[in-house]
N, C-alpha and C positions, 0 to 999 in steps of 0.2 A: 186405737190410742197410739199416738206417736210419742213414745217414751223419751227418745232423745231430744225432741223439740221441747217437751215439757220441762225436762231437767235443765236444758239450756235457758229457757225462759225464766225459770226459778233462779238460776244463777245471775242472770241479767237484772232481775228484780231486786235481788239482794244487793248487788253492786250499786243500784240506783237508790237504795235505802227504802224500798217499798215493800219489805217483808218484815213481819213481826214473828219471832220464833221463841220458843220457851213458854212454859205454862203461864207465867204472869203477863208477859207481853201479849200473848194471844188473847187472854181474857180481857185485858185492857183495850185492845184494838176492837174486839167484838162489842164490848159493852159501851164503848164511846161512839160506836157507829162508823168507825173508819174502815173496818174489815169489809172487803168486797167479795172475798173467796176464802174458804178454809179448806186446808188439806190435812188429813190425818193419816198416819202410817197404818198400813194393813196389819202389821204385827204388834200393834199397841194392845194393851190389855182390854178386856171387855168393859171394865169400869171406866177406863180412859175414853174409849169409844163412845160409851153412853153419855158421859159428861159433855163431850164436844158435840155429839148429835143433838142433845137436849138444848145446849147453848145456841147452836146454829138454827134450830127450829124456832126458838123463842125470839131471837134477834133477827130472824129471816136472812141468814147469811148462807149462800150456797156452800155445800159441803161435798167433798169427794174423798174417798178412801183409796189411796193408791201408794205404791212404793213401800219400801221398808223404812224403819227408823234410820238405818245407816244411809240409804240412798237419799232420803230427805235431808239429812244433815250434811252429807258430803257435797251435794249440789249447791249448797249455800255456804260452804266453807266452815261448817261446824262439825262437832262430833256426831251425836245422835239427836234427832228431833222427832218427837211423837206427833207434833202438830205445828202448823204455821199458818199465818194469814197473809194475804196479799191486800195491801191497803191503797191500791191505785187501780182505777177502773180499766185502763188500757191493758195492763198486764193481766188483769183478771179475765178480761174478754179473750185475750190471745190464748191463755192457758186453758180456759174452758173449751175453746174451739179445738185445740190440740187434743184435749181429753175425749172429745166426742168423735174424733176421726177414726 
């Protein structure tokens, strides 16, 4: 996994307006079918992880559990983020490719 590349891609996606973050925005993007990829923080609570795992399975959105809440938040210019979704296929593909390296 190329952490630096992933964090950079997340920052670029945020600048391009292709990330939804925060509980309500993440839910809305998943349920509307816009979410192409979901990332949850590894230090999220078990209840939070279960909620997002169930949602990603039901709506068939790929889910990865990486980074801490602080890392996820800081790479997109926010405080802390437990989850975020990427709503553009190109960024999603590039991030998944970096995750699998």
